[in-house]
Structures are given as structure tokens and as C-alpha cells.
Steps between C-alpha positions, in 0.01 A plus 500: 500500500646709227681818414321767288625785285452753778789320686278359775479142605129383529403194705210331676491347854249220503238407748366156604193638676160482333416847598833683449622576146849513379676833519687677219797726562786690321851561607709791373850346537680839499318638794379188670147633506235219504148604382183296555309513173184285554356179621419251239124510571489866423734452198265251338180675594396234752490761761307425814314211348476222768680242282830314547774759454737551208780373718799472268681604186701195416667658200747756377407859382547569127487858359356621170426864402535633849279233664597197712305176420454216745240255639340411837451179673347369830699428819238329712538124492389179668803312583362223726575225249861618466433634154382851426129496411234760459351585837137545553425862588398578862142576577383826359781508231459422134744270321812646331371681193797430275844645428538812283720611219590849613681823390640772708568838348844629619390872449150506624504227756187347348431129485296328227357157521534366154342150548402254768596127499203259450374247756600716794867394463808701577768583236819337629713538193534807273702653235461755221595541137591873531555555130158343394293605789392153615469372859535140606394319820446161653226454760509318833395241593398332177747661271313676211730679256369850427581778253388860502558738220530877574372607156201278477429483874420129443569241767541146369497174707683208341405255781734313726820321414534346844229225535306603811784730613571555869142430596530146356527165690856447617645183320249534216388822361713745694742706297708801609446831322798642315605825678680666216406595138790607287444722190730500195484862389610417142181326395266546806512124598410434860638186669399306802534143626295223674605239770556229242783708350319618201582837358194701361523796265230753427545604143417877458459482115230226516361569847542129592680293753718208405700235690853517358586160350829330542623672824403477862624576849486147627861458582670234722716765669173664638405180675221253483207739544128420507284777348198373680658582850549833655808674378590671162610156343659575160360853466758781499450684821675830410591605146621805307557600139858576408517743201882442480451158343122483452445219737304420822713440817288313760530304818347156586352569839546151670873461396618867467655425167537791259429418136489682166213457257566610137159548329674523153678170530233353731771369734558484877851520656557440866760746627565511882325420831414840656454354853700639788850384582379331819257301287778388265733404774247289696307361206176628658232690303445866555223594751202535267398202291314736269810708427520877494366782286792745578676477160604821314729585203743781474504521122791750477736252684316183375474410880232306668405556865316232698386468865489150650450355839767302679381171672728543800407589848719742697342436841213327670250756381650696211566381162774619272383790282470526124796523279567724211630326192633653178558321175722662226346372180798617283748329726276213610599584859306437805558684835327474842538837676385352817210574736303820464540651848276776638652803679338349811751213488222255397503309187240587229261229405200416284573766235209548266640693210825643356599809282836635419550879459722671241767545764478118572323551849282197557144544646275236644214456733586292797364365822596700808447428873369834639357548842419124541325460162612405157458762230601543140705808416734649234878470540792576271837334453779724392686425170691169517864454454598285207532125566830313493 
């Protein structure tokens, strides 16, 4: 998801089917008009080719010079082992051809495929250095770190930093792929993590990747986590750059702890557990052991927004919905605003993204029970009252 300079919110609804691509839409908040823009097969130029579809965009949109930049990913998995794996294509279909770095021109409505990930892998993590015109991505399932330069049109593959990635053997070579790349706009550095708690930095000036010495994310507070087992281990799950203090604010997925990484001082400070109030009262973990990607920063108010799932059941069939958390960085103040409730009276659940508009309206994609089936759709939460 992401807002653009035309005032519209752009978002993608994913597909888990091998033959149905993800769909891109826009919302004009002032009028409430939703426009279907394209399916991801058409956007990437894959068209009607009988190959596993471009099922997802797992990343935020970023704007530069009137164009939105993003990447595509696959949504068709084999989950028989309990771990998401690449699924063999059905008879008559070619394997997934690889995720794309894409641009979308806001004026002309034209898409351009800039580069395709190697090895037929999706691009599960993405960010962009807007000032320098360089795109970053991490592939799934093996975790190759990629750069693409808008001037030279060169794609570079730095290889994997995740052993055998999420295609590896559980208990041995398995490693979860980092879901967020964070860019320091001052010098163009791009940061990402690995399950062992290492912090990696792409150095723009030298075009190299280093593992930052003397600091890591392997903290006792996060738990005794095994990076060879399914789960994000000591990776950050969600992470954002804060220009107010030139630091990265990130969440450990398993524990829900928010922490601050200062690249200049090369230090990590654990701040607050952003799990829901029901989790804190009962001592139970939040619903997802992987954590959540719904983290956004309102830079004007220095306020973080986070969506997290409560562990509690409210009945024999229905679970309690997700909670919206805010954290005031300036005041070090946590506040659980409670369950996100739909106008149908049902709790929202399984949110997949989060953005905050200039008027502080929160938007997310959530799972909705409609006509007996589960669908993902766009919802908004009106501006929140201040916490106590």
C-alpha cells in the first residue's frame, strides 16, 4: 500500500491461486471511488502466458518523479509440510518466472518492468533510495539481495545472506528471509537482517554489503529463538526509518518488542512490547509467531502505528480481532486502542498492511467474511483519540 502525490491510496489485493494474478487498485479518499488499475500479470508483461501468476506485491509503494515503484511476488505455495514452499506448477503451466521491479506512471497509467529476479524467485522485500535512484530487493525463497540502478539500468545480485533460505532443511539450513529493507536517505545505506540477529548494510559509495560488527539483535528479551526453525527468529519483522532522530524503529516478530537501532552509534535499545493488552495481561504470545508487517510512522507527530493480533478467543468459533497500537516516540508512551471492529459488528483480522493518511485515518487490508467465503478487502479506521 501507499499514498501518492495525486492524493490517492494505491494497494494490491493478493491471490493464492496459480492462475489468478494479484489485482492493483486505487482509492480516492475524498470521493470514496475505488478504481481497478491492472492485474499484476498485465502490469509485468506476463500477460496470458500459462505460468504461475504474479500473485502478490509484498511491499510498500514508493514515489519518485511521478512514478510509483514496487515489486511483485508469487502467492502460490505448497504448505503440506507446515512450511511455505515453492509449489510445483499444475500440468500445462510453467513455473513462476520471477518477481519484477516495476514502475507505474501516475499520469499515463503505464507500467514498466525494470528487471526480473533471478532463479525464478519472487521479490518479497523491497525499498528504494529515492534521492539516488536505486532499488533494493530480497528474493524468496533463498534470499538473494538485489540492487537495480535507474540510471545504468543494471541489476546486481549479491547472493544470499540466509543459508538455504526458506527452501532449506528445517533444523539445519532453513533461514527466514528478512521482510523489510530500510534505507538511510542521508548516505544511501540499505539495512536488512538475518535470523541469527546479524544486521547487514549495503554501502552505496562502495557498492558492497557488510555485516555490521559489534552489534546484533540477539537479545534475551526476544526469547530463545532458533533461526533454523520456521519463524522470523532474530530478524526484524517490520521496520521503518525515522528522520526525526535518524534511527530505525523495528519490531521483533516473535516477541513483539519494539527496538531502536542507531546506525551512527551502532547500538540497539529495546523500548516497549507492542503486543496487545490481552497478551500482556495473560502472558500469552500474540496470535502470529511470525509477527506482523503493519507498522507505520507518522513523522509529523513522531508516532508509530502497529497492528497486532490478540491471542484470546471470544467464542467457540471466533477469535478476538486485531488490535491497533500506537507508540509515541517522543513521550515513550504505549497505547492499545482496542480491537479493530468492522461496521458489520465483526472484528477485523489478519491485516496485511498499514498506512496512515495526513488526516491520521488508518488504512489496512483485512480478512472479511462475505457470502460464506473469506476475502481480503480495504478498510479504514477514523483518526484516533489521544491515549491516556
